[in-house]
Biotite code that builds the C-alpha atoms (Angstrom):
import biotite.structure as struc

atoms = struc.array([
    struc.Atom([-25.686, 8.816, 176.590], chain_id="A", res_id=1, res_name="MET", atom_name="CA", element="C"),
    struc.Atom([-28.409, 11.083, 176.137], chain_id="A", res_id=2, res_name="VAL", atom_name="CA", element="C"),
    struc.Atom([-28.155, 15.260, 176.740], chain_id="A", res_id=3, res_name="ARG", atom_name="CA", element="C"),
    struc.Atom([-30.428, 18.272, 176.664], chain_id="A", res_id=4, res_name="ILE", atom_name="CA", element="C"),
    struc.Atom([-28.697, 20.919, 175.415], chain_id="A", res_id=5, res_name="ARG", atom_name="CA", element="C"),
    struc.Atom([-29.421, 23.820, 173.177], chain_id="A", res_id=6, res_name="LEU", atom_name="CA", element="C"),
    struc.Atom([-29.393, 23.743, 169.312], chain_id="A", res_id=7, res_name="ARG", atom_name="CA", element="C"),
    struc.Atom([-29.065, 27.326, 168.303], chain_id="A", res_id=8, res_name="ARG", atom_name="CA", element="C"),
    struc.Atom([-31.829, 28.282, 165.641], chain_id="A", res_id=9, res_name="VAL", atom_name="CA", element="C"),
    struc.Atom([-32.134, 32.129, 164.383], chain_id="A", res_id=10, res_name="GLY", atom_name="CA", element="C"),
    struc.Atom([-30.150, 33.723, 161.716], chain_id="A", res_id=11, res_name="LEU", atom_name="CA", element="C"),
    struc.Atom([-26.539, 35.214, 161.707], chain_id="A", res_id=12, res_name="LYS", atom_name="CA", element="C"),
    struc.Atom([-25.507, 37.204, 164.815], chain_id="A", res_id=13, res_name="LYS", atom_name="CA", element="C"),
    struc.Atom([-29.579, 36.707, 166.195], chain_id="A", res_id=14, res_name="GLN", atom_name="CA", element="C"),
    struc.Atom([-29.276, 33.820, 167.876], chain_id="A", res_id=15, res_name="PRO", atom_name="CA", element="C"),
    struc.Atom([-32.096, 32.122, 169.584], chain_id="A", res_id=16, res_name="SER", atom_name="CA", element="C"),
    struc.Atom([-32.345, 28.017, 171.276], chain_id="A", res_id=17, res_name="TYR", atom_name="CA", element="C"),
    struc.Atom([-34.069, 25.092, 170.900], chain_id="A", res_id=18, res_name="ARG", atom_name="CA", element="C"),
    struc.Atom([-33.723, 23.597, 173.808], chain_id="A", res_id=19, res_name="ILE", atom_name="CA", element="C"),
    struc.Atom([-33.418, 19.587, 172.609], chain_id="A", res_id=20, res_name="VAL", atom_name="CA", element="C"),
    struc.Atom([-32.400, 16.001, 173.779], chain_id="A", res_id=21, res_name="VAL", atom_name="CA", element="C"),
    struc.Atom([-30.101, 14.854, 171.297], chain_id="A", res_id=22, res_name="ALA", atom_name="CA", element="C"),
    struc.Atom([-27.263, 11.471, 171.440], chain_id="A", res_id=23, res_name="ASP", atom_name="CA", element="C"),
    struc.Atom([-24.258, 13.100, 173.514], chain_id="A", res_id=24, res_name="GLN", atom_name="CA", element="C"),
    struc.Atom([-22.387, 12.100, 169.770], chain_id="A", res_id=25, res_name="GLU", atom_name="CA", element="C"),
    struc.Atom([-24.393, 14.267, 167.476], chain_id="A", res_id=26, res_name="SER", atom_name="CA", element="C"),
    struc.Atom([-23.632, 17.708, 166.629], chain_id="A", res_id=27, res_name="PRO", atom_name="CA", element="C"),
    struc.Atom([-25.108, 21.314, 167.341], chain_id="A", res_id=28, res_name="ARG", atom_name="CA", element="C"),
    struc.Atom([-27.035, 21.712, 165.082], chain_id="A", res_id=29, res_name="ASN", atom_name="CA", element="C"),
    struc.Atom([-27.308, 18.004, 164.369], chain_id="A", res_id=30, res_name="GLY", atom_name="CA", element="C"),
    struc.Atom([-29.751, 14.733, 164.658], chain_id="A", res_id=31, res_name="ALA", atom_name="CA", element="C"),
    struc.Atom([-31.755, 15.469, 167.762], chain_id="A", res_id=32, res_name="TYR", atom_name="CA", element="C"),
    struc.Atom([-34.502, 12.835, 169.080], chain_id="A", res_id=33, res_name="ILE", atom_name="CA", element="C"),
    struc.Atom([-37.353, 15.956, 170.546], chain_id="A", res_id=34, res_name="GLU", atom_name="CA", element="C"),
    struc.Atom([-37.627, 19.038, 171.434], chain_id="A", res_id=35, res_name="VAL", atom_name="CA", element="C"),
    struc.Atom([-38.724, 19.982, 173.984], chain_id="A", res_id=36, res_name="ILE", atom_name="CA", element="C"),
    struc.Atom([-38.345, 23.499, 174.734], chain_id="A", res_id=37, res_name="GLY", atom_name="CA", element="C"),
    struc.Atom([-37.136, 27.356, 173.372], chain_id="A", res_id=38, res_name="PHE", atom_name="CA", element="C"),
    struc.Atom([-35.162, 29.723, 174.598], chain_id="A", res_id=39, res_name="TYR", atom_name="CA", element="C"),
    struc.Atom([-34.738, 33.735, 172.872], chain_id="A", res_id=40, res_name="ASN", atom_name="CA", element="C"),
    struc.Atom([-31.862, 35.429, 175.101], chain_id="A", res_id=41, res_name="PRO", atom_name="CA", element="C"),
    struc.Atom([-32.619, 38.700, 172.969], chain_id="A", res_id=42, res_name="ARG", atom_name="CA", element="C"),
    struc.Atom([-36.520, 39.614, 174.521], chain_id="A", res_id=43, res_name="THR", atom_name="CA", element="C"),
    struc.Atom([-36.477, 41.646, 177.460], chain_id="A", res_id=44, res_name="GLN", atom_name="CA", element="C"),
    struc.Atom([-37.041, 39.081, 179.662], chain_id="A", res_id=45, res_name="PRO", atom_name="CA", element="C"),
    struc.Atom([-35.398, 36.538, 177.728], chain_id="A", res_id=46, res_name="ALA", atom_name="CA", element="C"),
    struc.Atom([-38.467, 34.161, 176.483], chain_id="A", res_id=47, res_name="THR", atom_name="CA", element="C"),
    struc.Atom([-37.842, 30.538, 178.781], chain_id="A", res_id=48, res_name="VAL", atom_name="CA", element="C"),
    struc.Atom([-40.494, 27.679, 177.083], chain_id="A", res_id=49, res_name="ASP", atom_name="CA", element="C"),
    struc.Atom([-40.191, 24.190, 178.372], chain_id="A", res_id=50, res_name="ILE", atom_name="CA", element="C"),
    struc.Atom([-42.751, 21.857, 177.863], chain_id="A", res_id=51, res_name="LYS", atom_name="CA", element="C"),
    struc.Atom([-42.095, 20.820, 182.029], chain_id="A", res_id=52, res_name="GLU", atom_name="CA", element="C"),
    struc.Atom([-43.753, 16.760, 181.551], chain_id="A", res_id=53, res_name="ASP", atom_name="CA", element="C"),
    struc.Atom([-41.436, 16.090, 178.859], chain_id="A", res_id=54, res_name="ARG", atom_name="CA", element="C"),
    struc.Atom([-38.404, 17.697, 180.076], chain_id="A", res_id=55, res_name="ALA", atom_name="CA", element="C"),
    struc.Atom([-38.885, 15.789, 183.893], chain_id="A", res_id=56, res_name="LEU", atom_name="CA", element="C"),
    struc.Atom([-39.494, 12.348, 181.705], chain_id="A", res_id=57, res_name="TYR", atom_name="CA", element="C"),
    struc.Atom([-36.487, 12.628, 180.111], chain_id="A", res_id=58, res_name="TRP", atom_name="CA", element="C"),
    struc.Atom([-34.457, 13.839, 184.007], chain_id="A", res_id=59, res_name="LEU", atom_name="CA", element="C"),
    struc.Atom([-36.188, 10.542, 185.597], chain_id="A", res_id=60, res_name="SER", atom_name="CA", element="C"),
    struc.Atom([-34.949, 8.194, 183.001], chain_id="A", res_id=61, res_name="VAL", atom_name="CA", element="C"),
    struc.Atom([-31.321, 9.526, 183.151], chain_id="A", res_id=62, res_name="GLY", atom_name="CA", element="C"),
    struc.Atom([-30.929, 12.589, 180.969], chain_id="A", res_id=63, res_name="ALA", atom_name="CA", element="C"),
    struc.Atom([-28.380, 14.564, 181.744], chain_id="A", res_id=64, res_name="GLN", atom_name="CA", element="C"),
    struc.Atom([-29.044, 18.574, 180.666], chain_id="A", res_id=65, res_name="PRO", atom_name="CA", element="C"),
    struc.Atom([-25.809, 20.405, 179.686], chain_id="A", res_id=66, res_name="SER", atom_name="CA", element="C"),
    struc.Atom([-24.537, 23.448, 181.832], chain_id="A", res_id=67, res_name="GLU", atom_name="CA", element="C"),
    struc.Atom([-26.665, 26.223, 180.078], chain_id="A", res_id=68, res_name="GLY", atom_name="CA", element="C"),
    struc.Atom([-29.329, 24.602, 181.212], chain_id="A", res_id=69, res_name="VAL", atom_name="CA", element="C"),
    struc.Atom([-28.671, 23.547, 183.960], chain_id="A", res_id=70, res_name="VAL", atom_name="CA", element="C"),
    struc.Atom([-29.398, 26.739, 184.323], chain_id="A", res_id=71, res_name="GLY", atom_name="CA", element="C"),
    struc.Atom([-32.394, 27.191, 182.677], chain_id="A", res_id=72, res_name="LEU", atom_name="CA", element="C"),
    struc.Atom([-34.030, 24.147, 184.275], chain_id="A", res_id=73, res_name="LEU", atom_name="CA", element="C"),
    struc.Atom([-32.739, 25.771, 188.029], chain_id="A", res_id=74, res_name="LYS", atom_name="CA", element="C"),
    struc.Atom([-34.588, 29.562, 186.923], chain_id="A", res_id=75, res_name="GLY", atom_name="CA", element="C"),
    struc.Atom([-37.656, 27.690, 185.560], chain_id="A", res_id=76, res_name="ASN", atom_name="CA", element="C"),
    struc.Atom([-37.263, 25.304, 189.127], chain_id="A", res_id=77, res_name="GLY", atom_name="CA", element="C"),
    struc.Atom([-38.070, 21.986, 186.970], chain_id="A", res_id=78, res_name="THR", atom_name="CA", element="C"),
    struc.Atom([-35.242, 20.741, 188.733], chain_id="A", res_id=79, res_name="LEU", atom_name="CA", element="C"),
    struc.Atom([-36.947, 21.074, 192.026], chain_id="A", res_id=80, res_name="GLU", atom_name="CA", element="C"),
    struc.Atom([-40.432, 19.686, 190.598], chain_id="A", res_id=81, res_name="ARG", atom_name="CA", element="C"),
    struc.Atom([-37.632, 17.263, 189.311], chain_id="A", res_id=82, res_name="LEU", atom_name="CA", element="C"),
    struc.Atom([-36.663, 16.065, 192.881], chain_id="A", res_id=83, res_name="GLU", atom_name="CA", element="C"),
    struc.Atom([-39.946, 15.987, 194.786], chain_id="A", res_id=84, res_name="ARG", atom_name="CA", element="C"),
    struc.Atom([-40.935, 13.689, 191.862], chain_id="A", res_id=85, res_name="LEU", atom_name="CA", element="C"),
    struc.Atom([-38.135, 11.533, 193.135], chain_id="A", res_id=86, res_name="ARG", atom_name="CA", element="C"),
    struc.Atom([-39.526, 11.742, 196.770], chain_id="A", res_id=87, res_name="LYS", atom_name="CA", element="C"),
    struc.Atom([-43.165, 10.496, 195.065], chain_id="A", res_id=88, res_name="GLY", atom_name="CA", element="C"),
    struc.Atom([-45.180, 13.308, 193.685], chain_id="A", res_id=89, res_name="GLU", atom_name="CA", element="C"),
    struc.Atom([-47.463, 12.627, 191.354], chain_id="A", res_id=90, res_name="ALA", atom_name="CA", element="C"),
    struc.Atom([-45.369, 14.029, 187.898], chain_id="A", res_id=91, res_name="MET", atom_name="CA", element="C"),
    struc.Atom([-49.490, 14.918, 186.832], chain_id="A", res_id=92, res_name="GLU", atom_name="CA", element="C"),
    struc.Atom([-49.460, 17.316, 190.002], chain_id="A", res_id=93, res_name="ALA", atom_name="CA", element="C"),
    struc.Atom([-46.013, 18.647, 189.663], chain_id="A", res_id=94, res_name="LEU", atom_name="CA", element="C"),
    struc.Atom([-46.601, 19.422, 185.787], chain_id="A", res_id=95, res_name="VAL", atom_name="CA", element="C"),
    struc.Atom([-49.779, 21.177, 186.862], chain_id="A", res_id=96, res_name="ASN", atom_name="CA", element="C"),
    struc.Atom([-48.121, 23.401, 189.182], chain_id="A", res_id=97, res_name="GLU", atom_name="CA", element="C"),
    struc.Atom([-45.659, 24.331, 186.822], chain_id="A", res_id=98, res_name="ALA", atom_name="CA", element="C"),
    struc.Atom([-48.189, 24.930, 184.375], chain_id="A", res_id=99, res_name="ALA", atom_name="CA", element="C"),
    struc.Atom([-49.378, 27.851, 186.683], chain_id="A", res_id=100, res_name="ALA", atom_name="CA", element="C"),
    struc.Atom([-46.554, 28.849, 187.867], chain_id="A", res_id=101, res_name="ILE", atom_name="CA", element="C"),
    struc.Atom([-45.970, 29.637, 183.653], chain_id="A", res_id=102, res_name="ALA", atom_name="CA", element="C"),
    struc.Atom([-49.511, 31.202, 183.454], chain_id="A", res_id=103, res_name="ALA", atom_name="CA", element="C"),
    struc.Atom([-48.803, 33.639, 186.068], chain_id="A", res_id=104, res_name="LYS", atom_name="CA", element="C"),
    struc.Atom([-45.574, 34.617, 184.497], chain_id="A", res_id=105, res_name="ARG", atom_name="CA", element="C"),
    struc.Atom([-45.560, 38.753, 182.642], chain_id="A", res_id=106, res_name="PRO", atom_name="CA", element="C"),
    struc.Atom([-46.336, 38.071, 179.318], chain_id="A", res_id=107, res_name="ALA", atom_name="CA", element="C"),
    struc.Atom([-43.064, 38.878, 176.940], chain_id="A", res_id=108, res_name="VAL", atom_name="CA", element="C"),
    struc.Atom([-43.048, 41.219, 174.578], chain_id="A", res_id=109, res_name="SER", atom_name="CA", element="C"),
    struc.Atom([-41.592, 40.163, 170.870], chain_id="A", res_id=110, res_name="GLY", atom_name="CA", element="C"),
    struc.Atom([-39.616, 43.007, 170.719], chain_id="A", res_id=111, res_name="LYS", atom_name="CA", element="C"),
    struc.Atom([-36.018, 42.509, 171.491], chain_id="A", res_id=112, res_name="THR", atom_name="CA", element="C"),
    struc.Atom([-33.669, 44.653, 173.713], chain_id="A", res_id=113, res_name="ARG", atom_name="CA", element="C"),
    struc.Atom([-31.152, 44.464, 170.601], chain_id="A", res_id=114, res_name="GLN", atom_name="CA", element="C"),
    struc.Atom([-32.018, 45.850, 167.130], chain_id="A", res_id=115, res_name="ALA", atom_name="CA", element="C"),
    struc.Atom([-30.929, 43.321, 164.330], chain_id="A", res_id=116, res_name="ALA", atom_name="CA", element="C"),
    struc.Atom([-27.505, 43.950, 162.509], chain_id="A", res_id=117, res_name="PRO", atom_name="CA", element="C"),
    struc.Atom([-27.178, 46.534, 159.928], chain_id="A", res_id=118, res_name="ALA", atom_name="CA", element="C"),
    struc.Atom([-26.510, 44.817, 156.329], chain_id="A", res_id=119, res_name="THR", atom_name="CA", element="C"),
    struc.Atom([-23.636, 46.208, 154.070], chain_id="A", res_id=120, res_name="LYS", atom_name="CA", element="C"),
])
């Protein structure tokens, strides 16, 4: 079974995540099929960048999102657009709508809300 899940990247105690499509059997940071997004919980507000067309494609062919990814997709509005895609709306219209919504979002500062851990 194919899953959409988070893959941890970043330094020790400074996590950020890639949203990847991977086989259910592969390890967390193991092989993956495709990177479809990025999530950084350390910025204020958290940065979520998802390739809407690829996410809708993988969800439409049966990929199952993990619990964490479900929360990100709900917050992004992707799951609502998936339901509309299943009812017959055109993929291009849904992707254009998502791009318009993303353009209206305020810019996220690259600064994190917490400092990097001190080294000894």
